[in-house]
N, C-alpha and C positions, 0 to 999 in steps of 0.2 A: 537702400541699406548696403553698404560696402561689405562684401564677404559674408560667409555663412558662419554665424556665431550661435551655436545651440543654446548657450547660457542666456542669451537675450530673448529667445522665443519660447523655450520650454516652460519656464515658470509662468509666462504670460498665458499660455494655453491651459496649463493645469489649473490656474486660477479661474479662467473662463469656464472650463468644464464644471468646476465646483460651484461657481456662482450661478450658472445657468442650468444646473441639474441635467446636463447634456445626456447622461446615460441612465436616467431614471426610467425604469420599465413600467408599463401600464398593464394592470391586471384585466383590462377589458378591451384591449386593442383588437381590431378586426384583421390585423396583419397575422400571418402565420407566426407561431411562437417557437422560440428556441431557448432552452435553459442550459447555460454553460456554468459549470461549477468547479472550483478548485477545492481540494482538501484544505480546510482552513487551518491556519498555523497555531501552534502553541507559542505565545509571545515570550520568548526567552530574553534575558537581559543583554545577550550578545548582539541582538538585532540580526539583520539579514547579511549573508555574504553572497557572492555572485552565483553560488550554486543553487541558492533557494529560488530565485525568480524564474528558473528555466521553464517549469510547467506553467507558471503564471503568465509568462510572455506568450507561450503557445496558445493558451486558452484565450488570452486577450486578442490575439490575431484572429482566431476563429470567431470571437464575438464581434469584432469590428467588421470582418468579412460578411458575417450573416446579416448585420445591419445594412450593409451595402447591397445585399441581395433582397432587402425588403422585409426582413424578419423583425418581430418584436422580441428583443433579446433580454433575457434576465441573466445578469452576470454579477452576482453579489459577493461580498466578502465579510468575514467575521472572525472571531477568535475563540479558540478552544482554551478558555482562560482559567479553568481549574487545573490543579496538578501539583505533584510533589515538589518540583524545584522551588516554586514560590513559597511553599510551606517550609522547606528546609532553610531557605534564606530568612524567613520570619523567625524560625527557632534560633538562628545564629544572631540576628540583629534585634529581635523584638519588634520589628516593624510589621504592621498588618499586611498579609499577602495581597489584599486588595490594592494597597498603595503601590507596591512594586509592580503588580500586574498592570495597573493603570499607566504607570510610567513606561513599561515595556510596550504596551499597546500603542501609546503615542508615538514611540520610535518607529514601530512597524508601519503605522498609518503614514507617517511622513515619508518613509522609504518607499512604500508601495506607491504613493502618489507621485513621488519623484520619478518613477519609471513610466508614468503616463498610462496606467491601467484604467480601463473604462468600466470601473466598478460602479454599481448603484449603491452608494454609501447610505442612502436613506433606509436600506434594508439590513444594515449591519446588525449582527447578533453577537452576544458574548455569553458563553455558557455560565459564567459566574454572576450574571445579572439576575436578581430575583424574579424580574418579570419574564425571564426566559426559563429559569429552572423551576418556576411554578408549574410549567407544563411538562417538564421532565418528571417532576414528582407526580403529576396527574397521570402520566402514562404508567408509572410504577404502580399506582393505585389500581389502574385498570388491569394490570397484570396480576396483582394480588387478588382482585375480585373476579378472576377468570380461571377456567380449567380447560383442558384439551379433550374434547369428545372424539375418541378414535372412530366411533361409528359414523359421525358426521364429518370427520377429518377437518376439524376447525376448532378454534377457541370459542367458548361460550361463557356467558355470565355464570358465576358461581350459583346464582339463583336457580338455574335449570338443574344443577346437580342436587341442590337442596330439595327441589321438587321431587326428584327421583328417589332420594333418601326417604322422603315423607311417604311416598307411595309404595316402594318395594325394598327399602334399605339398600344395601350394596349389591343386591342381586342384579345381574345383567349390566352392571356399569362397565363400560370400556373407556378407560382413561389413560392418557400418557403418564408414564412414571412407573415406579417400582411397586407392584401390587403387594409385595411382601411387607412393605412399610405401612400398609393400610389395613387395619383390622376390619373384619366383616361384622355386619350387624343387620338386624331386621328393621322394618319400619317402626315397630313398637319400641324397640331399643333406642332408635333415633329419637322418638318422641320423649323418651324418658331421660335423655341426656340433659345435663345442665348447659347453660350458655358456653361456659369455658370448655366443657367436653365436646360440644359441637364444633367450636372453633378449632380444637385440637384435631378432631376427626377430619375437618376440611383442609387443614394445612398441607398434608401430603398430596393433595390434588391441585393446589393452586399453582399458577404459572410463576408467581413470585412466592417463595417459601423459605423457611428457615430450617437448617439441618446442621448436624455436626459434620464438618468438612475438613479434610486435610488441606492446609494452606502453607504458603511460604511466609514464615514469621521472622521479622527482623527486629530484635529487641532494641537495638540502638536507634533505629528509625521509628520504633514504636508502631509499626504498621504491617499489614499483610502486603506482600508484593506479588505481582503477576509473574509468570514464568519468564516473560521477556525482560523483567527487571532483575533477574538473578543470573549470575554467571559464576561457574565453578564454586558454588556454595556461598558466594558473597553477593551483597547487593551491588547492582551496577552503579548506583549513586552512593558514594562514600566507602565502598568496599567493606561493609560490615558483615559479620557472620549471619547466615540465614539458616533456619532449621524448619523441618516439616512439623507442624503442630496441628492437632485436632481441635478445632474451635467452632462454636456456633456461628454460622454465617448465613446471610441472605443469598439466595441463589435464584437465577432465572432459568426456566425449563426450556432452554433452546433445543434440547433433545426431542421435544415434541414435534419440532418442525424439520427434523433431519431429512426426511424423504422429500418434503417440498423444497427445501433448500437445494437438494441435489437436482430435482427436476427443473427448477427455475434456471439453473446454469445453462440449460439448452435453449433458453429463450432470449438470452442477452448477448450483446456484442462486446465481449471482454477478451483480453489476451488469454490464449489457451493455457499458458503456464499458471495464471492466477486461478482459472477454473479448476485445473488439476490439483493445485494446492488445497482448494476448498474441498474437492472430492476426497482427497486423501485425509484431510482433517476430520471430515464427517465420518469417513471410513465405514461405509455400509458393507456388511458381510453376511452371507447366509451360512448357517452352521447349526450347532446343537448346544443346548445347555445340559450339562451332565453333572449328576450329584455323586460324589464319592463318600460313602458312609465311613465314619470314624471306626477304627478297629475296636476301640474300647467302649464306644457308645454308638451303636449302629442306628439309633434313632436320630442321631445328629449327622449332618452331611456337610461337605465342602463343595460348593457349586463352582464349576468352571464353564467357560464358554470356549468352544473350539470350532474352527472351520474344517477340521480334519478328524471327525469322529471315527473315520475309517481306520485310524492308526491307534485306536484305544488299547489294542493288545500290545503295543510297543511302549506304553507308559511304564517307566521304571522309577519315577519319583514324581512327587507333586511339589510345586513351588508356590509359596505364599509371599505376598508383600510383607515387609517388616511391620507395617501398620495394621495388618489384618486383625479383625476383632477376636479371632480364636487363638492368637499366638500365645497369650498367657495360659489358656487352658491346655494347649497342646505341648507346651514346653515342660519337659521332665526335669526333676531337680538336678540331675547330673549336667544338664545342658543350660541351666538357668543363667549362669554368668556369661557364657559364650553368646547366648541369644541376646542378652541385655546389651552387651558391648556392641554387637552387630546393629541392633536397633538404634543405639546412640549414634553410631557412625552414619547410618542411613539418614538420620534426621538432619545432618549437616550438608546433605547433597540435595540440590533441586531436582525436580522431576525431569527437567530437560537434560541435566547432566547424567542422571541415571539411565535415561533412554539412549543418550548419544554414546555413552561409553561401552563400546562393543568389544573392547580389547581386554578389559579387566574382568577376571572371573572371581566372584566372591559369593559367599553364602555360608549358612550355618544350619546344622541339623537340629530339629526341634526335639528329637528323641521319640516322636510319635509316628503312628502309621494310620493310613486309611485303607479302604478296600477298593479294588477295581470293580466297578459296578457290573461289569459283564462276566468276569471269571472269578471274582472274589479273592484274587491274589492280594497279599499285603503290599502296600506302596508307601515308602518312607516319605515323610513330609519335611521339606526344607524351607528355609527363608532365603530370598535373594532380592537385592535392591533393584534388579531390572524388571521386577513385577511391581506395579503401582496399585495402591489401594483404590484409587478413583477410576481406574480403567477396568471395565468389565466387572468381574466379581472379586478382583484382587487376588486371584488364584489361577495357576496355569498347570495343566496336565503336561508333563514334560515327556516328549518323545524324542530322545537323542538321535535315533536313526534318521529322523526326518526334519529336524530343526537344528541349525548350526549353533545357536546359542546354547540350547540344551545339550548338544553334542560336546561342546567345549566344557560345559559344567560337569557333565558325566565323566569326561576324561580327567578333569582336574581333581574330582573327588572319588574317582575309581568306582563309578556306578555303572550298572549294566547298560548295554546298548543292544537292543533287540531289533533285527530287521523284520519288516512286516510285508514286504513285497519281494517277489522273486527277481525283480529287476534292480533293486537297490544296490548301489556300490558305496560302501561306508567305511572302507579301509582308511581313508585320509580325512573325510569330512562327511557331514550329513547329506542325505540325498532325499529331497522332498518330492520325488516323482509320484505321479498318480497312475503311471502306466504299469502294466503287468498284472499278475495274479497274487492274491494274498497268501502269506505263509505265516506260521506261528500264531495264527489267529483263528482258533477252533471254529467259531460260528460262521466265519466268512472265508475260510480257506478255499482257494480256487476261484473265488469270485473276482470281478473287476470293480473299479471304483464306484460307479453309479449304483450297481446292485448291492454292493457291500454297505454303502452309506444308508440306503433305504432300509436294509435288513437290521442294521444296528440301531437306528433311531426307533424302529418298531419294537425291538427288544427292550430298549431303555424305557420306552413309554409303557410297555407291558409291566415292567418291574416297578414303575413309578419313580424311576431314577434318572429321567431325562426326557427331552423333547426337542423337536426341530425349532429353530429360532433365528430370526433376523436380528443382527446386532449392529451397533454403531460405536465407532471409536470416540466420537464427540461426547463431551460431558457437559452437564449443566454449568452455566456461567456463574462464577462467584461474583456477587454483586455488593460486597461490603468492603470498605477500607477503613482502617482505624486511623483516620487522618482528620484534620480540621478543614483544609481547603478543598471542599467538595460539596456536592449537593446533599443536604440533610435528607435522610430517608424518612418519609412522612408516616412514621409508625410510632404509636405510644403503647405502653404496657399497662394493662389493668389486671392485677393479681397474677402477673407473670404471663398473661395471654396478650399476643400482638393484635392490635387493632389499627386500621388505617385512619388517618385523619379525615374528617369530612372535607369534601372538595372545596367547600366554602371557606375553609380555614387556610387554604394555600395562597401564597407560598409559605412553607415553614422556613423562615429565614435563619441563616447562620447567626448564632448568638455571639456577643463579644466575650472573649476570655482573656485571662491575664497572661497565659503562656500558650505556645502552640505545640507543646509536647504532651505525651501521655501523663496521666496523673500519677502520683506516688504509689497508688494502689494498682496501677496497671491498666486503668480504664483509658479509652481513647481520649484525645484532647477535648472533645465536647463534654466530657465528664467534669471539666473545670467550670462550665457555665453555671452562674449563680441563678437560682430560682427559675431554671429553664424546665418547666413542666407543663404538660397539657392540662388545661383547666386548673392549673396550680397544684395538681396532686399526682398526676400520672407521669411516670418517667418516659422521656422520649428515647428512641433508638439513638445510640451514641456513635454508631458507624456512619460514614458518609458513602455516597455512591462512588464507583470507580470512574476514572477519567473518560472511559468510553461511553458513559451514560448520555451526556449531553450531545456527543458527536453522532449518536445513533439516529438522530431525527432532525438535525439542524437544517438539512436541505429542505424540509417541509416548512420550517418557520420562515425561511427566506421568502416564501411565496406570500406571506401575510404577517409580517413581523410585529405589527402594532395591534393585532387583534386581542382584545382583553377577554373576550368571551369564549374563545376556542383556540386550540393549539394551531390550527390553520383553518381559515374560513372555507366553507363548502365551495363557494364560487371560485375562489382563488385556486384551490386544489384541483377542481375540475378543469380550470383553464390551463394551468401549467402541467398538470398530470404527473410528470416525473422528470428526472434530470436527463436531458438528451446527451450531454457529453460531460463526463466526470474525469478530471485530470488529477493524478496523484501518484504516490510512491507505491511500489509493489510490496513494501514491507508491511502494509496494512491488510494483506490478503486474508489472513485467518483471524484478525482482530476486528478492527473497525468495519471492514467491508462485510464480514459475516454477521456481526451483531446488527448492523444497519438493515441488512436483508431480513433478519429475524424480526426486528421491531416492526418493519414495514408489513411483513406478512401478518403479524398479530393485529396491527391497526386495520389491515384489510379485512380480517375476520370480523372486526367490530363494525365494518362498513364505513370507516372513516377516511380511507384512501381508495383511489379508483384504478390505479395501474397494477400490473402484475409484479413489477420489480421497481425498486427506487432509482436505479441507475441503468439506463438502457445501453449506453456505450461507455467503456472505460479505457483510458489510455494511461499507461505507466511511463512517465518520463524517466530517462536515465539520470545518472548522477554526473555532475561536473566535478571532476577530480582536481585536486590542487597540484600545482607544479612547485614542489618544494625545492629550496636551494640549500646547499651545504657549504660550510667553510671547514678547513682541515687544520686542526690544532696539533702542533707537534707535542707529543706526549711529554708531560712534566714541565711545559713552558706556557707562556702566553703569546707564543708566536704562531702565526697562521700562514700556511704555505698554499700557494695557488694550485688549482687542479692539475695543471701540466707538470708540476714538480713534486706532487705529493708522494710519489713512489720512492723518492730519494730519502724519505724520512718515515719514522714510525708515527702515525697520526691517528687521531680520532675525528670522525666526521660529526659535525654539530649542525643542527638546523639553524638557519638564519632567517630573519624577517624578510620576506620577499619584497616588501615595500622599499627596501634600501638596496635592491638588486635590479639592474636594468640589463636585459639580454644576457643574463648570467654574469654580469660584471658588477662586483661589489663596490659600493660607495664606502671606501675605507674610513673616511672621517665620520660618516653617519653611523658606521658600525661601532666606532669608539664611543659614540654618544648613546648608543642603543641600550647598553647595560653597563652598570658601574664596573663590573669585573673585567670589562673589555676596554676600559678607558686608556690603559697603557699597552694595548695590543700592538704587536709588531708584525710586519708582513714580509713574506718572501713572494714577490709578485712574478708575473711573466716577464720575459726580457723586455717587453714594450711598456712595462710599468703597471699594467692592469692586473687586478686580482680577479681571476676567473673562478666562479663557484661551480661545484657539482650540482646535479639536479636529479630529481626522481618524481614520478607521478604517483600520488597517493591521495587518500581521502583528505578533504579540507578539514582542518581542525586548528584551534588556537594553539594547541601544544606543539604543532609542527610549524607554526608561524607562516603557514601558507594560505591563510584566509585573506581573500581580497574583498575589501569593503566596496560595495557598489557606489557609495557616496563619492569616494575619491575618483572613480572612473567617470561618473556622471559629471562631476565638476570639471574634469579634464577633456572628455570627449563628447559628453551629452548622452541623454537617456536613449535617444533614437539609435545612436551608434551601439550602445550596450545591448539593446533589444536585438538589433540585426546581428551582432557578433555572436550572441548566445545561440541564435538560430543557425548561424552559419557554421558553427563548430562541428556539426554532424547530425545524423538522424536523431530525432527526438528521443527515441526509446533507448539509445545506446549510452554507455559511459563515455565521457569525453574529457580529455585533459584541458585545463585552462592555461592560456598563455597570454598575458596582458599585452605583449608586444603585437599581437594580432589585431588589437583594437585600432591601430593606426590605419590599417588597410580599409576597414569598414568606414572609418571616419573620412578617409580620402574619397571613398565612393559617394558619400553624402555631399561632400563639397562639389564633386563632379556633377551630381544631379542638380545641385543649386545653380551651377554655372550654365546649365541648359536654359534656365530662366533668367539668370543674371550673368551674361557673358563678361569675362574678365572681372567678375565680382562687382560689376557696375549696376546701373539701374535695370529695372525689369525690361526685357527686350523680347517679349513674346509677341508674335505676329499672327495675323489671321490668314496668312497665305495657305493655299491648298497644299497638302502634303504630297510628297513624291511616292511612287510605288515602293522604293527601298525603305523609306521612313515608315510607311504603313506596315510593311512586312516586319520590320524590327519590333514595332509596337504590338502587332497581333500575335507574333510568336510569344511575346512576354505575357500577353493577356491569357492565352491558352494555357501556358505553363503554370502561371500563378493560380489560375482557377483549379486546374488538375491537382496541383501540389497541395493546396489548402484542403481540398476534398479528401486527399490521401494523408493529410497531416505530415507532409514531407516538406518542412519549412526550409531546410538548408538548401535544397536545390532551387527554391524560389529566389533566395538571396543571390545565388549565382546567376540566375536568369536576369534579375534586375541589373546586375553589374554588366553583363554582356550587352543588354539593351542600351544602357546609358553609354557604354563605350561606342556602340554602333551609331547612336544618335549624335554623339560628340564628333565622331569622324565625319558624319554627314552634315555637321553644323546645323542641326535642326533646332529651331526655336519657335516652332509652330504650335499654336493652341490646340489644334485638332489632334496632335500627337501627344503633347506634354500633359494636357488635362487628363486624358484617360490613364496615362502613365502614372500620374500623381495618385489617382484613385486606387490602382492596384498595389502601389507601394504604401498607401496610407495605413493599412492594418499593422505594418511593420514599423513604420516611422511616422507616427501620427502627428507629432508636433510640427515637423517640417512640412507635412502635407497640409495641415491646417493653415500654416503661415502662407504658403504659396497659393493655396486655394483662395484665401482672402485677397491676396495680391492680384489674382486673376479676375477679381471683380465679384466674387460670390459673397453672400452674406457670411459673416463671421461664424465659425463653429459648425458649418453645415456639411463639411466634407464627411462627417461621420454618418450622415443619412442621405448621401448622394446615391447613385445607382452604379453598381459594378459594371464596367464596360462590357459590351457584348463582343465576343470573339466572332470574326468573320473569316471563314476559310478562304474566300475569294482573294484576300490580300496575300495569301501565301502561295497562290498559283503563279508559277513562273511563265513568262512569255517565251523565254529562250533558256537553253541549257548548255552549259560548257561541258564539252566532252574531251577527256584526255584521249589523244589518238596515238597509238603505239605501233611500232614495227617489230614483229616477232616478240611481243611482250614488253618491249622497251619504249616508254612514253617519250615522244619526240616533241609534241606541242599540244596546245589546247585549241579546239575549234568550236565555234558556237553554232548551234542549230535551233530552229524553232522547237518549242516544247511539244508541238503536235506532230513533228516529223516522224515518219515511219522508219523502220530499219532499212528498208530498200531505198528510201529517199536519202538517208544518211550515207549508205554505201555508195550510191551513185555520185553524191556530192564529193565524197572523199576521192573516189577514183577519177572524177572529172576535174579535180584540182591539181596543183603542181606538187602535192604532198609526196607522191612516190618519186617524182623527179628529184626532189631535194633530199629525201631520206631513204629511198629504196635501193641505192647503190646500183641502179640500172637493172634491177631484177623485176620481173613481172609479178603481179599479185596472184597468189594461188587461191587465197580465200580471205574474205573480210568478215570478221565477227563483230556484230553490234550488240552490246548489252544496253537495252533502252534506258535512258536516263543516267547511265553510268560511264561507259567508255566504248572506244572502238579499237580493235586490234587487227592490223593488216599482216597477213602471213605471206612472206615472200620466199 
């Protein structure tokens, strides 16, 4: 075959791998096993751009390397195929989301295969496939039928709770959740309850439960949005207004697992920033729950949680969330309009915006007061949107001397600021020190922090107005979306009471509907389904599950994707155990990664999984940034001036499609054809006639016209070149700018590698001659570095090593099998198509390079027989002399002085001293 033409070989080997099931993993292999997983993609209509495959290439290199090391490798791929974008497209076009999703998946599979990934496609899963979401629904039912027993520190069947109710009523029950939501009753009272009353009593204990919850409601989209989907009070998709609304929602009790989720972080090999994000999100704190009696009704209290009960004498006002349940009761007639206006404004801001906005001070006085539970002093009650109803109790005791936000609030509204420690400096800002002795704090004056805290908690407990408590920032996960394109929640309602579907009735399949938007009466889209009822008479739940439901356990389904009788078979789960290497983006730290760990711990409590955590090692790949190009239009004209002359005119910089720019030089004719409004464009070019564009590195997006389609690069340079180049750009975890012009260098390297086998692009010319020491040295340096780099996930330096090795072997004119065959194996994880082709040409069975053995590094080939020493006179190097590698310093000194070196370079002066640095240099001092 004359010359290296990747287009001729890559499709050939992709077809071979597909037809021969080359990468199909075995659930019963005697080899050691290794499970490599990519965070599976949502199949958007735009397909892949060159930034998307970065992590996929890295995980594929590891997968191929592990196979070469003798591992049975599971490397699957699937699709997170439910989601809002497909539904919005369906609303606009009337086309069923399944059709667009299927089309998008086909594009993704084609693109993924074109990059030569070694996926076991026999295990593909799609979250929108009923055979898959049957088991998502099954897991939900297990959550519904479970409670968290704090005494055993694990989830248990709801039947064990019922048994305790039958025996002792609620006495002695220790359950995760809010005890205040659960009425007390005796065993006799339990026996007297009707079926509906029993179901209502059990609901607040279940791990999947319904409650009125504040959510981000977007009327135009007709659905609840997560905090991630809201920005500045508008939906991220469409830019529609979003307001906070109290709605009945399904929730999952992730809070029950808060401590275990924290503890588990110490057992896994994850990036420390991700662990820290999860720790902060869970937000464990030790403090006290304090009850402030209302001034007008002292049998009623407002509860707050604080980690600084020691500052209670510094409380000068109480702040409630605008959504707090007591707001209506507390608002006096004089304040009613001001309070309502403030509540309306707060509804239009997302929780994230309210928490993040630390500069704006806003609030409104309710007109009412409560009492400080320690000294009985009246405390005014205010509303402020920086307090959230779903966090803690929805109320904060404000201590402006110790908290900066309270300090700014007090300054803004002219409220008192009382210092409570003799060390506080509060002239300019709050001081949250714990050092010093307490002042203005009758009961604890003169005490230090630890003693004061202990004394105050004891006093509160004695009064029945407080207690020490461990608290968590994390909240239970809202598990309902008012959408169509998601997993139906397997619940039906009998006389208003929620019941789970019998497991034998699963899956509950999405019904056909006429439109994909909410009904005219405001029900979710599933309300449009005709005759969609359980047993023909009971209403189904009309909400669907959130996008993260199916992705919280997909890694388990890959182990056993066709099992009809179990979500994963016992033997398959016991074999693969958990994911050895998980590759994906850091943006999922507090979403998918946290929920997946929660579901896994729950399944472990049921005895259904065997490891401690789902993902043992996590790597976050960085982002490949786009290199945008700009043209400069002279204001008020259709004339574009080149970069070098733009300062001579008043111009506006406009993004231009990078596909019509080569090395920052614009194809002016292609630009005119790019968009109709540029058809008559005129140009003021450089003096040499070129139009040079400006450039900037920024996130790849279609709006910036800097998206680079991998299809075009594969067509021009080949998939192996694209794989190598993405790895060569820089360390995997870092952000890296894309520059297509760099592809030619990597493409040139692959051609150079080809020519070691095919000199002058002619016939195969590999010989069986014995290699020279220099050739073996070049090879084994590369073997050692390649092995070390993959184990450290340092892929960019491996690519450099390959280039150096090929250059050295080219200089040595090496065409020897004993060198080139091992070289091919270490390169094969990076450039698998080229490796397969040359491996077959070397006489091996087709397709076997993937399961050959990674070459063994041998130190002996790097040991030098002789060493070149720079020899200097008074520090100035004069020449290089060669000595045996085993020569001692005395032997080298004698040899230098016995030679004519001093006669030639010593200017007739005798040697005063000879300094020998072994293996490095010789310096003669004259």
